[in-house]
matplotlib code that plots the C-alpha trace (Angstrom):
import matplotlib.pyplot as plt

x = [-78.4, -78.6, -76.5, -73.7, -73.8, -70.5, -70.9, -69.1, -66.2, -67.2, -64.3, -64.2, -62.6, -60.6, -59.8, -56.2, -55.2, -53.2, -50.0, -50.6, -48.1, -45.3, -46.5, -46.9, -43.3, -42.0, -44.2, -42.2, -44.7, -47.7, -49.9, -52.9, -56.2, -59.3, -59.8, -62.9, -63.0, -59.4, -56.4, -54.1, -50.8, -50.9, -47.2, -44.8, -41.6, -41.7, -43.6, -40.4, -38.5, -41.5, -42.1, -38.5, -38.5, -41.3, -39.6, -36.0, -36.2, -39.0, -41.9, -44.6, -48.1, -50.9, -53.9, -55.8, -58.6, -59.7, -63.1, -62.6, -65.5, -65.4, -68.0, -68.2, -70.6, -71.9, -73.2, -70.2, -69.0, -72.6, -72.9, -69.5, -70.3, -73.7, -72.0, -69.1, -68.9, -66.1, -66.3, -64.9, -64.9, -61.8, -59.9, -58.3, -57.9, -55.0, -55.3, -56.5, -58.8, -59.4, -63.1, -65.9, -69.5, -72.5, -76.1, -79.0, -78.5, -75.0, -73.4, -70.2, -70.6, -66.9, -63.9, -61.6, -59.9, -61.4, -59.2, -60.2, -59.4, -61.6, -65.0, -66.7, -64.5, -63.7, -62.5, -63.6, -61.4, -62.6, -62.6, -66.3, -68.4, -70.3, -71.8, -75.4, -75.0, -73.4, -76.3, -78.8, -76.9, -76.6, -80.3, -81.7, -78.2, -76.6, -73.7, -72.3, -71.0, -68.6, -67.1, -63.3, -62.4, -61.3, -60.1, -57.6, -54.6, -52.8, -49.6, -48.6, -44.9, -43.9, -40.8, -37.9, -36.3, -39.6, -38.8, -35.4, -37.0, -39.4, -36.5, -34.4, -37.5, -37.6, -40.7, -40.6, -42.4, -39.9, -42.3, -45.3, -46.5, -48.5, -51.9, -50.9, -52.1, -50.6, -50.5, -46.7, -47.0, -49.9, -52.2, -49.8, -51.1, -49.1, -50.5, -48.4, -50.6, -50.4, -51.3, -48.0, -47.4, -44.1, -42.9, -44.8, -46.8, -49.6, -49.4, -52.5, -52.6, -55.0, -54.9, -53.1, -50.2, -49.8, -46.9, -45.0, -45.0, -44.2, -41.2, -40.1, -40.3, -38.7, -35.7, -35.3, -35.6, -32.7, -30.3, -32.8, -33.8, -37.3, -39.3, -42.9, -45.0, -48.2, -51.1, -49.8, -46.8, -48.9, -51.4, -48.5, -47.4, -50.9, -51.4, -48.1, -49.4, -52.8, -54.8, -58.2, -59.3, -62.9, -64.1, -61.5, -61.6, -65.2, -67.9, -69.4, -73.0, -74.5, -72.7, -73.7, -76.7, -77.1, -77.7, -76.2, -72.8, -72.5, -70.3, -70.2, -67.1, -67.0, -66.9, -63.9, -62.1, -62.8, -64.8, -62.6, -63.9, -67.5, -68.2, -71.6, -71.3, -71.2, -74.9, -76.8, -75.0, -76.0, -76.3, -76.0, -79.1, -78.1, -74.6, -75.8, -78.0, -75.0, -72.9, -75.5, -76.2, -72.6, -71.0, -71.5, -67.9, -64.4, -61.7, -58.4, -54.7, -53.2, -49.9, -50.1, -47.6, -45.5, -44.6, -47.3, -49.7, -53.1, -55.2, -58.8, -58.1, -60.9, -60.3, -61.3, -61.5, -59.9, -59.5, -63.2, -65.6, -65.3, -65.3, -64.1, -61.8, -58.7, -59.6, -56.1, -52.9, -49.2, -45.8, -44.2, -40.6, -39.9, -41.5, -40.4, -43.8, -46.9, -49.4, -53.1, -56.3, -59.2, -62.9, -64.1, -67.6, -68.2, -67.2, -64.0, -61.5, -63.2, -63.4, -62.2, -58.7, -56.8, -56.8, -57.4, -56.2, -56.0, -56.7, -54.1, -54.2, -51.1, -50.9, -47.6, -46.8, -50.3, -51.2, -53.3, -52.2, -53.6, -52.5, -53.9, -51.5, -51.7, -53.1, -52.1, -54.1, -51.9, -52.9, -50.2, -49.4, -46.9, -44.8, -44.2, -41.2, -40.5, -39.6, -43.3, -44.0, -40.6, -40.8, -38.8, -38.1, -34.5, -32.7, -30.6]
y = [52.1, 48.3, 46.1, 44.2, 40.5, 38.6, 35.0, 32.4, 30.7, 27.4, 24.9, 23.7, 20.6, 18.1, 18.7, 18.8, 16.3, 17.4, 16.0, 17.7, 20.5, 18.0, 15.8, 18.8, 19.9, 16.4, 15.9, 15.8, 13.9, 16.2, 13.1, 13.3, 11.6, 12.0, 9.6, 10.0, 13.7, 14.3, 14.9, 11.9, 11.2, 8.6, 9.0, 11.5, 10.7, 7.5, 4.4, 2.3, 4.2, 4.1, 0.4, -0.6, 1.7, -0.2, -3.5, -2.4, 0.7, 2.5, 4.6, 7.0, 6.9, 9.3, 7.2, 10.2, 9.9, 6.6, 6.7, 6.4, 5.9, 5.8, 3.5, 4.0, 3.1, 0.2, -1.6, -0.9, -4.6, -5.8, -3.2, -4.1, -7.9, -7.3, -5.3, -7.6, -11.2, -12.3, -12.5, -9.3, -10.9, -12.9, -9.7, -8.5, -4.9, -3.3, -5.4, -4.8, -7.2, -7.4, -7.4, -7.6, -6.6, -7.4, -6.4, -8.7, -10.6, -11.5, -9.3, -7.5, -3.8, -3.2, -4.6, -2.7, -2.9, -2.7, -1.2, -2.3, 0.2, -1.7, -3.5, -0.1, 1.6, 0.8, 2.5, 1.2, 2.2, 1.5, 2.6, 3.4, 6.0, 4.0, 6.6, 6.1, 2.3, 2.4, 4.5, 2.0, -0.9, 1.0, 1.9, 0.8, 0.3, 2.4, 3.7, 6.8, 6.8, 9.6, 10.3, 10.9, 10.9, 14.5, 14.9, 11.9, 12.1, 8.8, 7.6, 4.2, 3.6, 0.4, -1.4, -3.4, -0.3, 1.0, -0.3, 1.4, 4.7, 4.6, 3.6, 6.6, 8.8, 7.7, 5.6, 2.3, -0.4, -3.3, -5.6, -4.8, -7.9, -7.9, -6.4, -4.8, -1.3, 1.1, 4.7, 5.2, 8.8, 11.0, 11.3, 9.3, 5.8, 3.2, -0.1, -2.8, -3.0, -2.2, -3.1, -4.3, -7.8, -6.5, -5.1, -1.9, 0.3, 2.9, 6.1, 7.8, 11.4, 14.3, 16.4, 19.4, 17.0, 15.8, 17.9, 17.5, 13.7, 13.8, 16.0, 13.8, 10.6, 12.3, 13.4, 10.0, 8.3, 10.2, 7.3, 4.6, 5.6, 6.9, 8.0, 9.3, 7.3, 7.4, 4.9, 3.3, 1.7, 0.7, -1.1, -3.2, -4.5, -5.2, -7.4, -9.2, -9.7, -11.0, -8.3, -7.3, -3.7, -2.4, -1.2, -3.3, -6.9, -6.6, -4.0, -2.7, -3.8, -0.5, 1.2, -1.2, -0.6, -4.3, -6.3, -9.5, -7.8, -8.1, -10.8, -12.7, -13.1, -16.8, -15.9, -13.8, -16.6, -15.4, -18.3, -18.1, -14.5, -15.7, -16.8, -18.5, -19.6, -16.1, -15.4, -13.0, -10.6, -8.8, -11.3, -14.4, -16.2, -15.5, -16.7, -19.9, -20.5, -20.1, -22.4, -25.1, -24.2, -23.4, -20.2, -18.6, -17.3, -17.7, -15.0, -16.7, -15.8, -16.8, -17.0, -16.1, -17.2, -14.6, -11.2, -8.9, -7.7, -9.2, -6.7, -7.1, -10.1, -12.7, -16.2, -19.3, -23.0, -25.1, -21.9, -22.0, -21.2, -17.9, -18.5, -15.3, -12.3, -10.7, -8.1, -7.0, -7.9, -6.8, -8.0, -8.4, -7.0, -8.9, -12.3, -12.0, -13.4, -12.3, -12.3, -11.4, -11.8, -13.2, -13.9, -17.2, -18.6, -21.7, -24.5, -23.0, -22.1, -24.5, -28.0, -27.2, -25.7, -26.8, -26.1, -22.4, -19.7, -15.9, -14.0, -11.2, -8.2, -6.1, -2.8, -2.5, 0.5, 1.1, -2.6, -4.7, -8.3, -11.0, -14.4, -17.2, -17.9, -20.6, -19.8, -21.6, -21.1, -20.3, -20.8, -18.6, -14.9, -14.0, -12.1, -13.2, -12.3, -13.5, -10.0, -9.1, -11.1, -11.1, -9.7, -7.7, -6.8, -7.0, -3.7, -2.8]
z = [89.4, 89.0, 91.2, 89.5, 89.9, 89.9, 88.8, 90.7, 88.9, 87.5, 86.9, 83.4, 81.9, 83.9, 87.6, 88.7, 91.3, 94.4, 92.7, 89.3, 89.8, 90.2, 87.3, 85.0, 85.7, 84.8, 81.7, 78.5, 76.4, 77.4, 77.1, 79.4, 79.8, 81.9, 84.9, 87.0, 86.0, 86.9, 84.6, 84.7, 82.8, 80.1, 79.4, 81.1, 79.3, 77.1, 77.8, 77.4, 80.1, 82.4, 82.0, 82.7, 85.7, 87.2, 86.7, 87.6, 89.8, 91.6, 90.3, 91.4, 89.9, 91.0, 92.1, 93.7, 91.1, 92.5, 94.2, 98.0, 100.4, 104.2, 105.9, 109.7, 112.4, 114.5, 111.4, 109.2, 109.0, 108.2, 105.4, 103.8, 104.1, 102.4, 99.6, 98.7, 97.7, 100.0, 103.8, 105.3, 108.8, 107.7, 106.9, 110.2, 111.4, 109.7, 106.6, 103.0, 101.1, 97.3, 96.8, 94.2, 94.4, 92.3, 91.5, 92.4, 89.2, 90.2, 87.6, 88.6, 89.4, 90.2, 92.0, 94.4, 97.8, 101.3, 104.0, 107.4, 110.2, 112.7, 112.9, 112.7, 110.2, 106.6, 103.4, 100.0, 97.0, 93.4, 89.8, 89.4, 91.3, 94.0, 96.4, 95.3, 95.3, 98.8, 100.1, 98.8, 100.4, 103.7, 103.9, 107.3, 108.8, 111.5, 109.4, 107.8, 104.2, 103.3, 99.9, 100.5, 96.8, 96.8, 100.3, 100.3, 97.9, 97.1, 95.4, 94.2, 94.8, 92.9, 91.9, 93.3, 95.1, 96.5, 100.0, 99.9, 98.9, 101.9, 104.2, 103.1, 103.5, 107.2, 106.8, 108.6, 106.6, 107.1, 108.9, 106.7, 104.9, 101.6, 102.2, 105.5, 106.2, 108.8, 109.9, 110.0, 111.0, 111.9, 108.9, 106.7, 105.9, 103.9, 102.5, 100.9, 97.9, 94.1, 90.6, 89.2, 90.7, 92.1, 95.4, 96.0, 98.4, 98.3, 100.3, 101.5, 102.9, 103.3, 100.1, 101.8, 102.7, 99.1, 97.8, 101.0, 100.8, 97.1, 97.7, 100.6, 98.5, 95.4, 97.5, 99.0, 95.6, 94.0, 94.5, 93.7, 90.2, 91.2, 88.2, 87.8, 85.3, 83.4, 82.9, 79.8, 81.4, 84.4, 82.1, 80.6, 84.0, 85.3, 82.2, 83.0, 86.6, 85.2, 86.9, 85.4, 84.7, 84.8, 81.4, 79.7, 80.8, 82.1, 81.8, 85.0, 84.8, 85.8, 82.9, 80.1, 77.8, 76.9, 80.1, 78.6, 78.6, 82.4, 83.9, 87.2, 89.4, 88.4, 84.7, 85.4, 87.2, 90.8, 92.3, 95.4, 96.0, 96.5, 100.1, 99.9, 103.5, 105.0, 104.7, 102.4, 100.1, 96.9, 94.1, 96.2, 94.9, 91.2, 91.8, 93.5, 90.4, 88.1, 90.2, 89.5, 85.9, 84.8, 83.7, 80.3, 79.8, 81.0, 81.3, 80.8, 80.5, 77.2, 75.4, 71.8, 69.1, 67.4, 68.7, 67.4, 70.2, 69.8, 71.7, 70.4, 68.3, 67.8, 69.1, 67.1, 67.7, 65.0, 63.0, 62.1, 65.0, 66.7, 70.5, 72.1, 71.9, 73.5, 76.1, 76.9, 75.0, 74.9, 74.0, 77.4, 77.4, 80.7, 79.9, 76.2, 75.3, 73.5, 76.3, 76.8, 78.7, 76.7, 77.2, 75.8, 75.5, 77.6, 77.4, 75.8, 78.4, 80.8, 79.4, 75.9, 76.2, 73.1, 69.3, 69.9, 67.5, 67.5, 64.3, 64.6, 62.3, 61.8, 60.0, 58.1, 55.9, 54.8, 54.4, 56.8, 57.2, 59.4, 60.5, 62.6, 65.5, 68.1, 71.6, 74.8, 78.0, 81.0, 84.7, 86.3, 86.1, 83.3, 85.8, 89.4, 91.6, 95.1, 96.2, 95.9, 99.1, 100.9, 104.4, 105.2, 101.6, 100.4, 100.5, 97.4]

ax = plt.figure().add_subplot(projection="3d")
ax.plot(x, y, z, "-o")
ax.set_aspect("equal")
plt.show()
């Protein structure tokens, strides 16, 4: 008699995050997308409700699909400083730093955040998978690189009442400044970070603690208008804040098929994030060369005439010469403006900043119409509120 072989179960399709049971129960729109192999909500209720909840109440967004890497060991600081363009030595223990990293040609691979536990212990969080690249960078150094993407669950708690929610949940964050990072309870870390330009926090726990912290926050948020949201509303507020998104406002160079599609930090407006004086880092020579030769492109914030969103619109100079395109664009309900991020070919957006026009196409009842509308380059975020930096935050 032949033996029966039982095949192991192979997961198919998207993976559920630790918070998926709570999100699925709240989902009315049934609108889901894939994010790094995980199932993530695009909209849970309506994008309008979710957008205004971010700006007027408090919201929870599941950021568990983010790639998370722990870098530990005697050479951890040296590895991180070789990887990223900024000087991680200037980020103190218990702080978080926004960071970018490049290939040897100075082209941006990804951006993300570096959480500094100590000189020998860091966590890197980012959009793109980086384990292979980190192992290459760490070769020859005395460090251990661990992929924590699946073992650490994370929530983004954002909005003007977010501090009040944490306070009522018994979590003391009153003295945390923007970009602070603290273990407020055993295995429960909170950072004062986010992607909205508003007051907000991110909560980090082992995956088996995920539902417990969700339920604790949800109960505490009952009187503060706490609402779960999807990625579409979050995308609107990050544009208002002027934040860039990988795969949207720039293409991670390791993922492009045409190498000229890569962009440098300076071409995205992040000259300040490049510390040439710290010593060698990936891409330093190429970025020094571009500093001398000049950048090829400029990513800028723009105000577009009218009220029709211009996402993807081409940008012209004097209504004749095509000089760029919109990478992200929305009508901002808070700013009451038609806003966007746009990539322009140098010298436009650098030395030439006037007489720019967007060719906006609108589909109305089966008919496409287009109109040239004036473009004004902005230097400040479209949304900024003092509560985002107030310490302690104002309780409602």
